[in-house]
C-alpha positions in Angstrom: -13.8 -3.8 18.0 -15.6 -0.7 19.4 -18.4 1.1 17.5 -16.1 4.1 17.2 -13.2 1.9 15.6 -15.6 0.2 13.5 -16.7 3.5 12.3 -13.3 4.7 11.7 -12.1 1.6 9.7 -15.4 1.9 7.5 -14.6 5.8 7.1 -11.0 5.4 6.2 -12.1 2.6 3.6 -14.6 5.0 1.8 -12.1 7.7 2.0 -10.0 5.3 -0.4 -12.2 4.1 -2.4 -13.5 7.6 -3.3 -10.1 8.3 -4.0 -10.4 6.9 -6.9 -12.9 9.2 -8.5 -11.2 11.9 -6.7 -7.9 10.9 -9.1 -9.9 10.8 -11.8 -11.0 14.1 -11.8 -7.7 15.4 -10.7 -6.2 13.9 -13.9 -8.4 16.7 -15.8 -6.2 19.0 -14.4 -2.8 17.9 -14.3 -0.6 15.2 -16.3 -0.6 12.1 -14.3 3.2 12.4 -12.8 3.1 16.1 -12.1 -0.3 15.2 -10.0 1.4 12.2 -8.3 4.5 14.4 -7.4 2.0 17.2 -6.0 0.2 14.5 -4.1 3.3 13.4 -2.1 4.6 17.4 -1.9 1.3 18.1 -0.2 1.2 14.9 2.1 4.8 16.0 3.1 4.3 19.7 3.7 3.9 20.7 6.4 3.3 17.2 8.3 7.1 16.4 8.0 7.7 19.4 10.4 5.4 18.3 13.1 5.8 14.3 13.3 9.2 14.3 14.5 12.4 12.5 13.0 12.1 9.2 11.4 11.5 6.5 13.4 13.1 3.8 10.8 16.6 3.6 9.1 16.9 5.8 5.8 17.0 2.8 3.7 13.4 1.5 4.7 12.2 5.4 3.9 14.0 5.5 0.5 13.1 2.1 -0.7 9.2 2.2 0.1 9.3 6.2 -1.3 10.9 5.0 -4.5 8.7 2.0 -5.2 5.3 2.9 -3.5 5.6 6.5 -4.4 7.2 6.7 -7.7 6.6 3.2 -9.0 3.4 2.0 -7.7 1.6 5.8 -8.0 3.5 6.8 -11.2 2.2 3.5 -13.0 -1.7 4.0 -11.6 -2.0 7.4 -12.4 -0.4 6.9 -16.0 -2.9 3.8 -16.3 -5.7 6.0 -15.3 -5.0 8.6 -17.8 -4.5 6.4 -20.5 -8.0 5.1 -20.1 -8.2 2.8 -16.9 -11.6 3.6 -15.2 -11.5 4.7 -11.8 -14.1 1.7 -10.3 -12.3 -0.6 -12.0 -8.7 0.5 -10.9 -9.8 0.3 -7.4 -10.9 -3.0 -7.9 -7.6 -4.4 -9.7 -5.1 -3.1 -7.2 -6.8 -5.4 -4.7 -4.7 -7.7 -6.6 -1.7 -6.7 -4.4 -2.5 -9.0 -1.9 -1.7 -11.8 -4.2 1.6 -10.1 -5.2 2.6 -9.5 -1.3 2.1 -13.0 -0.4 4.4 -14.1 -3.6 6.9 -11.8 -2.6 6.7 -12.6 1.5 7.2 -16.3 0.2 10.3 -15.6 -2.1 11.7 -12.6 0.6 10.3 -13.9 4.1 9.8 -17.3 3.3 6.5 -17.4 4.3 5.0 -20.3 2.7 1.3 -20.0 1.6 -1.3 -22.4 3.1 -3.5 -24.4 0.9 -6.4 -21.9 2.0 -4.3 -18.8 0.9 -3.3 -20.6 -2.5 -6.8 -21.2 -3.0 -7.4 -17.4 -2.3 -4.7 -16.6 -4.9 -6.4 -18.2 -8.0 -9.7 -17.1 -7.2 -8.7 -13.2 -7.2 -6.5 -14.2 -10.2 -9.5 -15.7 -11.9 -10.9 -12.6 -11.1 -8.3 -10.7 -12.8 -8.8 -12.2 -15.9 -12.3 -11.8 -15.8 -12.0 -7.8 -15.5 -9.1 -8.2 -18.5 -11.6 -9.5 -20.8 -14.5 -7.2 -19.7 -11.5 -4.1 -20.2 -10.0 -5.8 -23.3 -13.8 -5.7 -24.9 -14.3 -1.8 -23.8 -10.9 -0.1 -23.4 -7.5 -0.2 -23.6 -5.8 -3.1 -22.3 -2.4 -1.4 -22.1 -4.0 0.9 -19.3 -5.3 -2.2 -17.5 -1.8 -3.8 -17.6 -0.3 -0.8 -16.2 -2.7 -0.4 -13.2 -2.2 -4.8 -12.5 2.1 -3.4 -12.5 1.2 -0.7 -9.8 -0.3 -3.3 -7.6 2.8 -5.5 -8.1 4.9 -2.7 -7.0 2.3 -2.3 -4.0 2.9 -6.2 -3.2 6.7 -5.2 -3.1 6.4 -2.3 -0.8 4.3 -4.2 1.7 6.9 -6.7 2.2 9.4 -3.6 2.5 7.4 -1.7 5.0 7.0 -5.3 7.0 10.7 -5.3 6.9 11.0 -1.9 8.1 8.1 -2.5 10.9 7.8 1.4 11.8 6.4 1.9 15.1 4.6 4.9 13.7 2.6 4.5 10.9 2.1 8.0 10.2 5.7 9.2 10.9 6.6 7.0 8.3 4.2 7.6 5.4 4.9 11.3 6.0 8.6 10.7 5.7 8.1 8.6 2.9 6.1 11.2 1.1 9.5 13.2 1.0 11.1 10.7 -1.4 9.1 10.7 -4.5 8.7 14.3 -5.2 11.9 14.9 -7.0 11.9 11.8 -8.9 8.4 12.4 -10.0 8.8 15.8 -11.2 12.0 14.8 -13.2 10.4 12.2 -14.9 7.2 14.8 -15.6 9.5 17.3 -17.3 11.5 14.5 -19.0 8.3 12.6 -20.4 5.2 15.1 -20.2 7.2 18.0 -20.6 7.9 21.8 -19.3 5.3 23.2 -21.2 2.2 21.2 -20.5 3.3 21.1 -16.7 3.6 24.9 -16.6 0.1 25.2 -18.4 -1.4 22.8 -15.7 -0.1 24.9 -12.9 -1.1 28.5 -14.2 -4.6 27.2 -15.0 -5.0 25.6 -11.5 -8.5 26.3 -10.0 -10.6 25.5 -7.0 -11.3 22.2 -8.4 -7.9 21.2 -9.2 -6.5 21.9 -5.6 -9.5 20.3 -4.5 -8.2 16.8 -5.8 -4.7 17.3 -4.8 -5.6 18.2 -1.1 -7.8 15.2 -0.7 -5.5 12.8 -2.5 -2.4 14.3 -0.4 -4.3 15.0 3.1 -7.4 13.2 3.3 -6.0 10.0 1.6 -2.4 10.0 2.4 -2.0 11.8 5.9 -5.7 10.9 7.6 -6.0 7.7 6.0 -2.8 6.0 6.8 -2.7 7.8 10.1 -6.0 6.4 11.2 -5.2 3.0 9.8 -2.2 2.9 11.8 -4.0 3.8 14.9 -6.5 0.9 14.3 -3.3 -1.2 14.1 -2.4 -0.5 17.0 -5.2 -1.3 18.9 -6.6 -4.1 16.8 -5.0 -7.3 15.6 -4.2 -7.0 11.6 -6.5 -10.0 11.0 -9.3 -7.8 12.5 -8.6 -4.5 10.7 -7.3 -5.6 7.4 -11.0 -7.2 5.9 -12.2 -3.8 6.1 -10.0 -3.0 3.2 -12.0 -5.2 1.2 -14.3 -2.1 1.0 -12.6 -0.4 -0.7 -13.4 -1.4 -4.4 -17.1 -1.6 -3.1 -16.7 2.8 -2.4 -14.5 3.0 -5.7 -16.8 1.0 -8.0 -19.9 3.0 -6.4 -18.2 6.2 -6.3 -17.3 6.2 -9.9 -21.0 5.0 -11.1 -22.5 7.9 -9.1 -20.2 11.0 -9.9 -18.4 9.6 -13.1 -21.4 7.8 -14.6 -18.8 4.7 -15.2 -21.1 1.9 -16.3 -20.5 -1.6 -14.3 -21.3 -4.7 -16.4 -22.2 -8.3 -15.5 -19.0 -9.2 -16.4 -17.2 -6.6 -14.2 -19.6 -7.7 -11.3 -18.5 -11.2 -11.7 -14.5 -10.2 -11.9 -15.4 -7.9 -8.3 -17.0 -10.9 -6.6 -14.2 -13.5 -7.6 -11.3 -10.8 -6.9 -12.9 -9.5 -3.6 -13.6 -13.3 -2.4 -10.0 -14.3 -3.5 -8.5 -11.3 -1.7 -10.3 -12.4 1.5 -8.9 -16.1 1.6 -5.3 -14.6 0.7 -5.7 -12.0 3.2 -7.4 -14.3 6.4 -5.8 -17.1 5.7 -2.7 -17.3 8.3 0.9 -17.7 6.7 3.1 -20.6 7.4 6.8 -19.7 8.1 9.6 -21.7 7.2 11.2 -23.1 10.2 14.7 -21.9 10.0 17.2 -24.3 11.7 18.8 -23.7 14.8 22.7 -22.4 14.2 25.2 -25.1 15.6 26.7 -23.8 18.5 30.3 -23.4 18.8 32.2 -25.9 21.0 32.7 -24.1 24.6 36.5 -24.5 25.4 36.6 -26.2 29.0 36.6 -23.6 32.1 39.5 -23.4 34.1 39.5 -24.8 37.0 38.7 -22.0 40.1 39.0 -22.8 43.7 35.8 -21.7 45.9 38.1 -19.6 48.1 38.9 -17.6 45.3 35.2 -16.4 44.7 34.2 -13.4 46.4 31.9 -14.1 48.9 28.6 -12.2 47.1 29.3 -14.2 44.0 26.6 -16.9 44.3 24.7 -19.3 42.2 21.7 -17.7 41.0 18.6 -19.1 39.3 15.4 -18.5 37.7 15.1 -14.8 35.8 
Protein backbone atom coordinates (compact mmCIF):
# COMPACT_ATOMS: atom_id res chain seq x y z
CA UNK A 1 0.00 0.00 0.00
CA UNK A 2 1.41 3.37 -1.03
CA UNK A 3 2.02 5.98 1.71
CA UNK A 4 -0.87 8.11 0.43
CA UNK A 5 -3.30 5.17 0.60
CA UNK A 6 -1.90 4.10 3.97
CA UNK A 7 -2.52 7.59 5.33
CA UNK A 8 -6.02 7.61 3.86
CA UNK A 9 -6.87 4.27 5.53
CA UNK A 10 -5.72 5.55 8.92
CA UNK A 11 -7.62 8.83 8.36
CA UNK A 12 -10.86 6.98 7.63
CA UNK A 13 -10.43 4.88 10.79
CA UNK A 14 -9.83 8.08 12.78
CA UNK A 15 -12.90 9.75 11.24
CA UNK A 16 -15.07 6.75 12.09
CA UNK A 17 -13.64 6.49 15.61
CA UNK A 18 -14.10 10.17 16.47
CA UNK A 19 -17.63 9.88 15.06
CA UNK A 20 -18.79 8.22 18.29
CA UNK A 21 -17.70 11.23 20.33
CA UNK A 22 -19.46 13.54 17.87
CA UNK A 23 -22.64 11.43 18.11
CA UNK A 24 -22.50 11.68 21.92
CA UNK A 25 -22.31 15.48 21.62
CA UNK A 26 -25.10 15.53 19.03
CA UNK A 27 -27.39 13.52 21.31
CA UNK A 28 -27.26 16.46 23.69
CA UNK A 29 -29.01 18.52 20.99
CA UNK A 30 -31.41 16.05 19.33
CA UNK A 31 -33.55 13.05 20.23
CA UNK A 32 -31.75 9.93 18.96
CA UNK A 33 -34.12 8.92 16.15
CA UNK A 34 -34.46 12.49 14.89
CA UNK A 35 -30.66 12.83 14.96
CA UNK A 36 -30.30 9.64 12.92
CA UNK A 37 -32.91 10.84 10.41
CA UNK A 38 -31.11 14.17 9.98
CA UNK A 39 -27.84 12.33 9.49
CA UNK A 40 -29.19 10.38 6.51
CA UNK A 41 -31.09 13.36 5.12
CA UNK A 42 -27.90 15.42 4.98
CA UNK A 43 -25.90 12.46 3.64
CA UNK A 44 -28.37 12.05 0.78
CA UNK A 45 -28.73 15.74 -0.10
CA UNK A 46 -27.35 17.12 -2.31
CA UNK A 47 -25.11 14.12 -3.09
CA UNK A 48 -27.97 12.09 -4.57
CA UNK A 49 -28.11 14.57 -7.48
CA UNK A 50 -24.36 14.24 -8.12
CA UNK A 51 -23.62 10.50 -8.02
CA UNK A 52 -25.81 9.43 -10.92
CA UNK A 53 -28.40 6.67 -11.08
CA UNK A 54 -28.25 3.68 -8.70
CA UNK A 55 -25.80 1.01 -9.85
CA UNK A 56 -27.68 -1.89 -8.20
CA UNK A 57 -31.31 -3.02 -8.04
CA UNK A 58 -33.64 -1.05 -5.78
CA UNK A 59 -34.44 -4.13 -3.70
CA UNK A 60 -30.88 -4.11 -2.35
CA UNK A 61 -30.91 -0.36 -1.71
CA UNK A 62 -34.16 -0.61 0.25
CA UNK A 63 -33.07 -3.71 2.17
CA UNK A 64 -29.73 -2.23 3.23
CA UNK A 65 -31.35 1.14 3.94
CA UNK A 66 -33.85 -0.42 6.35
CA UNK A 67 -31.43 -2.81 8.08
CA UNK A 68 -28.41 -0.51 8.24
CA UNK A 69 -30.05 2.90 8.39
CA UNK A 70 -33.20 2.31 10.42
CA UNK A 71 -32.33 -0.74 12.55
CA UNK A 72 -28.57 -0.47 13.08
CA UNK A 73 -28.21 3.28 13.50
CA UNK A 74 -31.57 3.62 15.24
CA UNK A 75 -30.55 1.06 17.88
CA UNK A 76 -27.06 2.54 18.20
CA UNK A 77 -28.26 6.11 18.73
CA UNK A 78 -31.01 5.02 21.16
CA UNK A 79 -28.52 2.88 23.06
CA UNK A 80 -26.02 5.71 23.35
CA UNK A 81 -28.79 8.10 24.38
CA UNK A 82 -29.80 5.59 27.08
CA UNK A 83 -26.34 5.73 28.62
CA UNK A 84 -23.95 3.57 26.57
CA UNK A 85 -20.58 5.40 26.58
CA UNK A 86 -19.22 6.54 23.22
CA UNK A 87 -15.85 4.81 23.58
CA UNK A 88 -17.37 1.51 24.64
CA UNK A 89 -19.90 1.75 21.79
CA UNK A 90 -17.08 2.07 19.27
CA UNK A 91 -15.56 -1.09 20.73
CA UNK A 92 -18.69 -3.22 21.08
CA UNK A 93 -19.84 -2.51 17.52
CA UNK A 94 -16.79 -4.41 16.25
CA UNK A 95 -18.59 -7.63 17.20
CA UNK A 96 -20.38 -7.08 13.88
CA UNK A 97 -17.65 -9.19 12.26
CA UNK A 98 -18.81 -12.20 14.28
CA UNK A 99 -22.42 -11.62 13.28
CA UNK A 100 -21.32 -11.14 9.66
CA UNK A 101 -19.51 -14.49 9.70
CA UNK A 102 -22.54 -16.23 11.27
CA UNK A 103 -25.03 -14.76 8.78
CA UNK A 104 -22.68 -15.47 5.86
CA UNK A 105 -22.53 -19.11 6.98
CA UNK A 106 -26.33 -19.36 7.15
CA UNK A 107 -27.07 -17.46 3.93
CA UNK A 108 -24.02 -17.79 1.70
CA UNK A 109 -22.68 -21.15 2.85
CA UNK A 110 -19.33 -19.67 3.92
CA UNK A 111 -18.15 -22.27 6.42
CA UNK A 112 -15.78 -20.70 8.98
CA UNK A 113 -12.36 -22.22 9.44
CA UNK A 114 -11.06 -23.25 12.85
CA UNK A 115 -9.03 -20.04 13.04
CA UNK A 116 -12.13 -17.95 12.37
CA UNK A 117 -14.12 -19.90 14.97
CA UNK A 118 -11.34 -19.26 17.47
CA UNK A 119 -11.48 -15.55 16.63
CA UNK A 120 -15.26 -15.51 17.17
CA UNK A 121 -14.86 -17.18 20.56
CA UNK A 122 -12.18 -14.67 21.63
CA UNK A 123 -14.32 -11.74 20.45
CA UNK A 124 -17.33 -13.07 22.36
CA UNK A 125 -15.16 -13.34 25.47
CA UNK A 126 -14.31 -9.68 24.96
CA UNK A 127 -18.03 -8.83 24.74
CA UNK A 128 -18.58 -10.74 27.97
CA UNK A 129 -15.85 -8.74 29.72
CA UNK A 130 -17.30 -5.49 28.38
CA UNK A 131 -20.78 -6.52 29.57
CA UNK A 132 -19.47 -7.21 33.07
CA UNK A 133 -17.72 -3.83 33.10
CA UNK A 134 -20.76 -1.95 31.80
CA UNK A 135 -23.19 -3.90 33.99
CA UNK A 136 -21.31 -2.75 37.05
CA UNK A 137 -21.14 0.91 36.05
CA UNK A 138 -23.92 1.65 33.54
CA UNK A 139 -27.27 0.51 32.16
CA UNK A 140 -27.03 -3.03 30.80
CA UNK A 141 -30.09 -2.44 28.58
CA UNK A 142 -28.21 0.22 26.61
CA UNK A 143 -25.34 -2.26 26.16
CA UNK A 144 -27.78 -4.83 24.72
CA UNK A 145 -29.14 -2.25 22.26
CA UNK A 146 -25.64 -1.60 20.88
CA UNK A 147 -24.99 -5.35 20.56
CA UNK A 148 -28.28 -5.60 18.64
CA UNK A 149 -27.08 -2.74 16.42
CA UNK A 150 -23.92 -4.75 15.69
CA UNK A 151 -26.07 -7.75 14.72
CA UNK A 152 -28.03 -5.58 12.27
CA UNK A 153 -24.74 -4.32 10.86
CA UNK A 154 -23.69 -7.93 10.25
CA UNK A 155 -26.90 -8.61 8.34
CA UNK A 156 -26.43 -5.46 6.26
CA UNK A 157 -22.86 -6.53 5.43
CA UNK A 158 -24.15 -9.77 3.93
CA UNK A 159 -26.89 -7.90 2.04
CA UNK A 160 -24.27 -5.52 0.66
CA UNK A 161 -22.13 -8.45 -0.39
CA UNK A 162 -25.12 -9.93 -2.22
CA UNK A 163 -25.77 -6.58 -3.91
CA UNK A 164 -22.09 -6.24 -4.95
CA UNK A 165 -22.28 -2.50 -5.74
CA UNK A 166 -19.60 -1.45 -8.25
CA UNK A 167 -19.51 2.06 -6.74
CA UNK A 168 -19.65 2.12 -2.94
CA UNK A 169 -20.19 5.89 -2.72
CA UNK A 170 -23.11 5.78 -5.17
CA UNK A 171 -24.57 2.87 -3.22
CA UNK A 172 -24.21 4.54 0.18
CA UNK A 173 -25.74 7.81 -1.00
CA UNK A 174 -28.79 6.04 -2.42
CA UNK A 175 -29.05 3.85 0.69
CA UNK A 176 -29.13 7.07 2.73
CA UNK A 177 -32.38 8.10 1.03
CA UNK A 178 -34.26 5.11 2.45
CA UNK A 179 -34.09 5.57 6.27
CA UNK A 180 -35.11 9.25 6.39
CA UNK A 181 -38.90 8.89 6.37
CA UNK A 182 -39.08 5.73 8.53
CA UNK A 183 -36.81 7.31 11.16
CA UNK A 184 -38.80 10.55 11.12
CA UNK A 185 -42.03 8.58 11.56
CA UNK A 186 -40.55 6.58 14.44
CA UNK A 187 -39.28 9.78 16.02
CA UNK A 188 -42.70 11.42 15.87
CA UNK A 189 -44.35 8.30 17.33
CA UNK A 190 -41.88 7.59 20.14
CA UNK A 191 -40.08 10.87 20.86
CA UNK A 192 -43.01 13.15 20.15
CA UNK A 193 -43.56 16.11 17.80
CA UNK A 194 -43.00 18.60 20.62
CA UNK A 195 -39.56 17.26 21.51
CA UNK A 196 -38.53 17.20 17.84
CA UNK A 197 -39.79 20.73 17.29
CA UNK A 198 -38.00 22.06 20.37
CA UNK A 199 -34.73 20.45 19.24
CA UNK A 200 -34.95 21.97 15.77
CA UNK A 201 -35.93 25.39 17.09
CA UNK A 202 -32.97 25.40 19.49
CA UNK A 203 -30.52 24.37 16.77
CA UNK A 204 -27.14 26.08 17.21
CA UNK A 205 -23.77 25.85 15.48
CA UNK A 206 -22.59 22.94 17.61
CA UNK A 207 -25.71 20.90 16.88
CA UNK A 208 -25.53 21.69 13.16
CA UNK A 209 -21.83 20.79 13.16
CA UNK A 210 -22.52 17.34 14.62
CA UNK A 211 -25.10 16.62 11.90
CA UNK A 212 -22.73 17.76 9.15
CA UNK A 213 -19.88 15.67 10.57
CA UNK A 214 -21.84 12.41 10.87
CA UNK A 215 -23.44 12.98 7.44
CA UNK A 216 -20.75 14.39 5.17
CA UNK A 217 -17.49 13.47 6.90
CA UNK A 218 -18.36 10.05 8.35
CA UNK A 219 -20.79 8.83 5.67
CA UNK A 220 -19.98 10.51 2.37
CA UNK A 221 -16.23 10.99 2.79
CA UNK A 222 -15.64 7.90 4.93
CA UNK A 223 -17.45 5.38 2.76
CA UNK A 224 -16.28 7.04 -0.44
CA UNK A 225 -12.63 6.86 0.62
CA UNK A 226 -13.05 3.30 1.91
CA UNK A 227 -14.56 2.25 -1.41
CA UNK A 228 -11.66 3.86 -3.27
CA UNK A 229 -9.18 1.87 -1.18
CA UNK A 230 -11.06 -1.34 -1.87
CA UNK A 231 -10.90 -0.63 -5.60
CA UNK A 232 -7.08 -0.40 -5.45
CA UNK A 233 -6.24 -3.07 -2.86
CA UNK A 234 -7.56 -6.48 -1.76
CA UNK A 235 -10.14 -6.46 1.02
CA UNK A 236 -7.75 -8.44 3.22
CA UNK A 237 -5.32 -5.50 3.00
CA UNK A 238 -7.88 -2.77 3.72
CA UNK A 239 -10.13 -4.45 6.31
CA UNK A 240 -7.59 -4.62 9.19
CA UNK A 241 -7.48 -0.81 9.34
CA UNK A 242 -11.05 -0.89 10.72
CA UNK A 243 -9.53 -2.35 13.90
CA UNK A 244 -8.16 1.14 14.58
CA UNK A 245 -11.72 2.52 14.91
CA UNK A 246 -12.17 1.59 18.61
CA UNK A 247 -8.65 2.87 19.34
CA UNK A 248 -9.61 6.32 18.05
CA UNK A 249 -13.11 5.97 19.51
CA UNK A 250 -12.01 5.20 23.05
CA UNK A 251 -9.14 7.72 22.92
CA UNK A 252 -11.31 10.60 21.65
CA UNK A 253 -14.05 9.80 24.19
CA UNK A 254 -11.50 9.83 27.02
CA UNK A 255 -9.91 13.05 25.72
CA UNK A 256 -13.00 15.12 24.86
CA UNK A 257 -15.73 13.57 27.03
CA UNK A 258 -13.66 12.50 30.02
CA UNK A 259 -14.85 8.88 29.81
CA UNK A 260 -12.82 6.66 32.17
CA UNK A 261 -11.28 3.48 30.78
CA UNK A 262 -11.08 0.78 33.45
CA UNK A 263 -8.64 -2.11 33.46
CA UNK A 264 -11.47 -4.52 32.66
CA UNK A 265 -12.44 -2.39 29.67
CA UNK A 266 -8.88 -2.49 28.36
CA UNK A 267 -8.98 -6.28 28.77
CA UNK A 268 -12.26 -6.38 26.85
CA UNK A 269 -10.73 -4.21 24.14
CA UNK A 270 -7.72 -6.51 23.76
CA UNK A 271 -9.90 -9.62 23.54
CA UNK A 272 -12.42 -8.06 21.17
CA UNK A 273 -9.91 -6.48 18.81
CA UNK A 274 -7.80 -9.64 18.78
CA UNK A 275 -10.82 -11.82 18.11
CA UNK A 276 -12.09 -9.54 15.37
CA UNK A 277 -8.64 -9.60 13.79
CA UNK A 278 -8.70 -13.41 13.67
CA UNK A 279 -12.28 -13.43 12.38
CA UNK A 280 -11.61 -10.83 9.69
CA UNK A 281 -8.27 -12.09 8.45
CA UNK A 282 -8.94 -15.83 8.51
CA UNK A 283 -10.07 -17.10 5.10
CA UNK A 284 -13.60 -18.42 4.79
CA UNK A 285 -14.27 -21.92 3.51
CA UNK A 286 -17.11 -21.98 1.01
CA UNK A 287 -19.18 -25.12 0.78
CA UNK A 288 -18.85 -26.64 -2.69
CA UNK A 289 -22.03 -26.49 -4.68
CA UNK A 290 -22.65 -29.73 -6.60
CA UNK A 291 -22.77 -29.24 -10.32
CA UNK A 292 -26.25 -29.79 -11.77
CA UNK A 293 -26.78 -33.02 -13.63
CA UNK A 294 -26.89 -32.19 -17.32
CA UNK A 295 -30.09 -33.04 -19.11
CA UNK A 296 -29.78 -35.79 -21.69
CA UNK A 297 -28.95 -34.35 -25.07
CA UNK A 298 -31.11 -35.61 -27.91
CA UNK A 299 -29.27 -37.41 -30.64
CA UNK A 300 -28.32 -35.03 -33.46
CA UNK A 301 -30.05 -35.35 -36.76
CA UNK A 302 -27.67 -36.80 -39.33
CA UNK A 303 -26.48 -34.15 -41.74
CA UNK A 304 -24.62 -34.78 -44.97
CA UNK A 305 -21.40 -32.83 -45.26
CA UNK A 306 -22.42 -31.53 -48.65
CA UNK A 307 -25.40 -29.74 -47.04
CA UNK A 308 -23.13 -27.41 -45.02
CA UNK A 309 -22.03 -24.06 -46.45
CA UNK A 310 -18.39 -24.01 -47.47
CA UNK A 311 -17.59 -21.27 -44.89
CA UNK A 312 -18.90 -23.24 -41.90
CA UNK A 313 -15.96 -25.27 -40.68
CA UNK A 314 -14.97 -26.64 -37.29
CA UNK A 315 -13.18 -24.14 -35.03
CA UNK A 316 -11.11 -25.15 -32.02
CA UNK A 317 -9.78 -23.07 -29.20
CA UNK A 318 -11.20 -19.76 -27.96
